[in-house]
N, C-alpha and C positions, 0 to 999 in steps of 0.2 A: 161325574166329577170332571171339571175342566181339564184339558190336556195341556200340560206344561211341556216345554221343549226337551226336557231331559229328566231322567230319574232323579238326579241331583242337580240343582240349579242355583244361580246367584240372582237374587231379586234386585229390582231397581224401582224407581218411582212409578213406572207404568204398571208394574205388577203388584205394587203394595196393597191396593184394595182387595184384589183377588186373593193374595197370600193371606191377608188378615182374615177374610171370610173362611178360607179353607182350613186355616189353623184353628179357628173357633169351632169348626165342624169336626175337628179331629181327623182330618184327611191329609194333613201335612205334618212333618216333623221338622223342627229347627235343629240344625247341626252346628251352627255358629253364626257370627254376625253376617246377615244377609244371605246365609246359605241354608237351603231347605231341601227336603226330599219327600217324594211321594211314596217311598218304600218305608212302611211302618214296622217292618219285622226285622230286617237285617241289622247286624251290629253297626253302629255309626262309623267306627274306624275302618271297617271293611268297605263300606260305601264310599268313604272319602278317598281311600287308597285306589279304589277302582276308577274313580273319576278325577284323579289327582290333577292331571294336566288341564283338563277342562275347567277345574276350579281355579287353578293358578291363572289361567287366561281370563276367566271371568272377573277375578278380583284384582288382577294386575294386567290390564290390556296392554299388549305390545311389549311385555317384559322380555328380558334376555336371560335365559338359563345360564348361570355363571358359576365361577369358582369350582369347588369340587364336584358339584352336581353336573357340571358340563362334561366332566371326565367319567364320572361314575354312572350317570344316566339313571339315578335312583336316589331316593332320600337317604340320609345318613341313618345309622342304626336307631337313633332316637326319633326318626321321622322328620328331619329337617330338610327343606329344599332352599337353595340359595339362588337369588335372582338379582338382576340390576333393573331398577324401575324408578320412575319419577315419584312414585308413592313411597313414603318412608316408613309407615307403621307396619310392623309384623302382624300376621294373622295366625291365630291358633285355632285349629280344628281338631276333632277327634283323630288321633294318630298322625297328624300332619302339622308341621310348623312351616310357614312360608316367610322367609327372612329376606327382605329387600335391602339394597344398599345403593348409594349413588355410584355412578360410573359412566364411562363413555357409552353412548347409545349403540345399537347394533351397527357394525361395520359392514362394508360390502362383502367381506369374506365370511361373515357369520351367516348361518343358514336358517331359512324359515322353518319353524317347528310346528307343532300342533296348534290349530286355531290361528290366532294372531301372534303367537309367541315366536321367539328366535332362540337359536342354540349357538353358543360361542363356538367358533371354529377351533379345531385342536390347537393351533398355534396360540391363539388368544387364551385358551383354557390353561395351557401349560405356563404361559407367562404370568397370568394372574394367580395361579396356584403357587408360584414361586415367591409371591409377595409375603413379607412378614405379616402376621395377623395376631391380634390379641384374642385369647380364648377366655371367655367368661366362665367362672366357676360352675361346673356341672353341665356345661353346654358343649356341643360338638364344635370342632374347629371348622371355620369357613373354608379353609384350604387343606389340601392333602399334605401329609408329612413329606419331608425330603426323601425318606426311605421309600414311601409309596410312589412318589414321582419317578424315582430311579427304577423301581420295579416295573412301572407302566412303560417306561421307555425301553427297558430291556425286553419286555414282552412284545412290544411293537416291532423291535428289531428282529426278534426271534420269528415272529409270524410273517411280517411283511418285508423284511430285508433292509439292507443298507439304504436303498433309495428312499424308503419311507421316512427314515430319520433325517436324511439330507433335505427332503422336501419340507418336512416340518420345520427344520432350522431356517430354510430360505423364507418360508411364509412368516415365521416369527420375526425375522430381521426386517421384513417389509412393513409390519404393523407395529413394531416396538415403539417408534416415535409417536404414533397416533395415540398409543395407550400410556405414554410417559413411562415406559417400562424398559428403558435402556439397561438399567442395572440387572433386571430380571433376565433380559436377553443374554447378557454376558454369562450369567449362571447357567442358562439353558445351553448356550453354545459350548461351554466347558463340559457340561455333562454329556452332551451328544458326542463331542469330540473324543472324550475319554472312552465312551462305549465303542466308538469306531476305531480307537487305537491311535488317534492323532494328537491327543491332549493328555494331560495328567492331572485331573482334578481329584480331590479327595472324595471317595465314595463311601456310602453308608450301608446300602442294602447288600446282602450276601450274594444275590444273583448278579447284580451289576459288578461287584468286585470280581466274581468268578469270570464274568465276561471280559473284563479288562485284563485279567491274568491269563486268559486263554483256557481256563478250566470251566467250560460252560456246562450248565445243567438246567433241567426243566423244573422251575420252581413250583409249578402247579402240581407236578407229580410228587414232590416232596411233601406237600400238604396231605396227599392221599397216604403216603407212607407213614406220616405222623398220625393220621386218623387210625390206621391199623395198629400202629405201635401202642397208642394209648388204649385202644380197645383190648389188645392182647394183655397189656400190663394189668388190667383190672379183671381179666377173665380167669377162670379156673380150668386147668387142663389135667386130665387123668393119665398117669403113667401107664403105658401098655407095653410091658417088656416083650422083646422078640423071643420066640421059641428057639430052642437050641438047634432044631433041625427043620429047615424049610426046603432043603434040596434045591432042585431046579424049578419047582412049581411056582413059587412066589415071584422070583425075578422074571419068569416067562410071562405070567399073567400081568405083571406090572407093565412089561414091554408091550404086550398084546393090547391091553385096554388103553394105554397111553397113546398108541398109534391109532386105534379105532376112534378115539375122541377127535383126532386131527384129520380124520377122513381116509386113513389108510385101512380099508376094511377088507379083512379076510375072514373066512370061517375059522373057528378056533382050531379045528383039526388040520386045516391047510396051513395055518400059521405055525403049528407045532411041527409039521413036516418041513417047513422052510427052515426053522431054527435048529431042530434036532437032527434032521436028515439031509439038510442042504438041498432040498428040492425047490429050485427057483422057477417059478412060472415064467414061461418064455414071453408071455405078453405083459408081464408086470415085474420086470427085474428090479427097477428102482424102488418100487413099493416094498418088495421082498427085502431089499437091503436096508430099508428104513427099520424094519422089525429086527433084522439081524444086528444092525448097529446099536439099536436101543437095548437089545438083550445083552450084547457084549458089555455094555456099561452096567446094567442092573444086576448082572450075575457076577461082576468082578468085585469080590468082597474087599480086596485091598483098596481098590479105587473108590468104592462107595463108603469107605471109612474116612476119606479125606474131606475135610471141611475148611473153608477159608477163615483165617484169623485176621487178615488185613484186606484192604480193598485191592491191593496189588495181587494177592492170592486169589481173590474173587475173580478178577479179570482173567488171570492165567488159567484157573480151573474152568471157567466158562468156555473160553476159547478151545481148550484142549478137549473138553467133553463134546462140544459142538462139532469139532473136527471129526471125532470118532463117530458120533451119532449120524452125521450127514455125509460120510465118506462115499456113499453110493450116489450122491447127487453133486457132482463137481460144479454144476451150473449155479448152485446155491452158495458157492464160496465157503466151504466148510472152515470153521474156526475164525472167520473174519466178520467183523461187525458190518451191519448193513450200510449201503451207500445211498440208497433212496428211501424216502418215507414209506411206511407200511401201515395198513389199517385193517380192521375187521369190523364189517358193518359200519356203524356210526362212530366207532372208536378209532381215533387217529393216535398212533403211538408216538413215543418220543422221537424227535427229529434226529437224523443220523449224527449231526455234529454235537448233539447233547447226550449221546448214549453213555459214553464212558464217564463223563462228569456226573450224570444222574445216578449211575450205578455206584460210584464212589460215595456220593453224598448220602444215598439211601442206605448204604451198607453200615453207616455209622450207628444206626439204632439196633442192628441185629444182635450183636454179641451181648448186649446188656439185657436181652430178654431171658427170663429165668428158667425156662423149661425147654427141652428139645422140641416138643410139639409147637410151642409158640415161635421158636426160631424157624422151624420148618414151614409154618404157614407164612411167616413174613418173607422168607427167602423165595418161596414160590411166587408170591405176589410181586416182589421186587422184579423178578425176571419177566413175569407175564406182563407187567405194566410198562416196563421199558421196551420189551420186544426188541432185543439188541441185534437179532440176526434176520436175514431175509426169510428164513423158514426154520422150523424146528424149535421155536421158542417155547411152546407149551410143553413139549417133551423134555426140553432142557430144564425148564423151571421145575417140573415134577421130579426129575432126577436130582437136582440140587436140593429140593425139599426132602426127599427120602434119605439123602446122604446125611442130613442133619439128624435124622432119627436113627439111622443105622450106626452112626458114630457114637451114639449114646446108648446102644444096645436096646433100642425101642423098635417096636413093630413099625414097618413102613406103611404108607398109605397107598391104596389103589383106588382109582376112580372108575367104577364099572360103567359099561355102556349105558345102562338104564339111568345112571346118575349124572349123565353128561349135561342135561338141560339145567338141573339144579346147580351143578358146579359152575357152569358158565354164567348163569343168572346171578350167582353170588359174586363172581368177579365183576360183573357189570354194575351191581349195586354199589360196590365200593368205588369203582372207576367213575361212575356218572353221578352218584348220589351221596358219596362219602359215608355209606353205611357198611361198617366192617363186620357187624354181628352175623349176617347171613353166611359170610365166607368162613368165619371161625366155627360156626355151628355146623355147616355142611361138611367141612373137613374133619371135625371131631366125630361126626357120625361115620364118615368113611373110614376113619382111623379105628373106631370101635368095630365096625363091620369087618375090616381086614383082620383084626385080631381074633375074630370068632371062627374064621375058616381054618380047617385042618390042612396045612400046606405040606405036610410030611410026605404026601403021595399025590402025584399028578391026577390020577383018576378020581381020588376022593375029593380033591380040591375042585376039579371040574364039575363033579356032581353037586357039590354044595353050592357052587356058583350058579348052576342051572336051577337048583331048587329054590334059590333066593331071588331069581329073576335077573341076575347080573348081566346076562347077554341080551336082554330085551332092548329094542330100539326105544330111546327115551321119549320121543314125541308120540309114538304109537302107544307106549305104556301110559302116558298121561291121558290120552283119549280113552283108553280101556280101563283106567282107574287102577293100574298095576303099579306097585311100589317095590322098591328094594327092601327086603325084610332081613332082620337079623337071624342067623341060624339058631 
């Protein structure tokens, strides 16, 4: 078979005889006007999407990626790409519509893109997205909504800082006359000025309004909270009443496992000596006080029955409990929200200036959840995802989670050492992939597991935990095929 330059290609007069012969021989497939592929098996829309920019360049040489496509860098949900080109006729391909329009050719500020294409510079893209546009029935808008533009600007300010917005405004001012976009520049100038606190334009998006009012929050995190809320609302939770007598065993093992998950690793008997007999290892006093501080909270029945009814109470409770939890680590500023960004692996948590606003916004969904278990799961993820403190966030989140259960006379949740990997993976699935089901499922299993242990006696509880593999290292257990089992 003759070799074409690409798996998917745009034919021209020089290729026409060869294309005709190969089509008759069944060795080519036609995907659209002048568009062919040598791949006879894969779905046409997948092929087109994979070679999208190559096809745009082949069909519209020298075109400028424009309008909303210049800001989104992808097709619209219905598969439309918007460009500026001297060619006027739209092209329809499987899974892709290419819509050209007249406009100023690429400016000096616009950037070379793939092949011979150009990409509108950010200043041009914002100006042209602020232009009014008619929306044909059933079609996607060529430009982004005012709300989306505000959200994009707020996100840019959040990530890149004040200077990025000032630079964008300066560049837009420089090219506005060339684009006949003086009116659009005035609108952009007003938006940027309002976000920076120097103007007072009317805003639409909640995140931009919050910024202008000084109540900043992380809008992307709110999407994750909503994902979890919606999944919880459609899930079924099983009530698991707390036994009348758990003594000291359950709060001790809750504190022990919660610290072990975060890397404060003691043998269980050594941890018991620290908590119950005050034997502080000389070489690890801070680690010992971590366990003591956690146990002081988990064993305080009155404190663990307190749950927040308002966002103000949430902030107050969080700070109070964190101060008690971390009293042995003054360098971690117990009870104070973080001052510098923090992250775990590839997860960058909420920026310091957005912590309080994000907690307050996220709390709005919690009290409308209809069971203690659902509220507990949501509360834990809210704290874990914001990560409001320099350290102690995981422990604090699990304490807040269990308070929701204890206040409703339900069994609390412990996360045994062997379950660490599954628990953390479930958190990551929601954080990175918007998948809430793994977290709900894993915590439901942990809740059920906790309810099966006899907590009335320390020795009995310890033996049941050992028999069910609770103390096994999670990574080694995975390699050995060992699982946490129900008693």
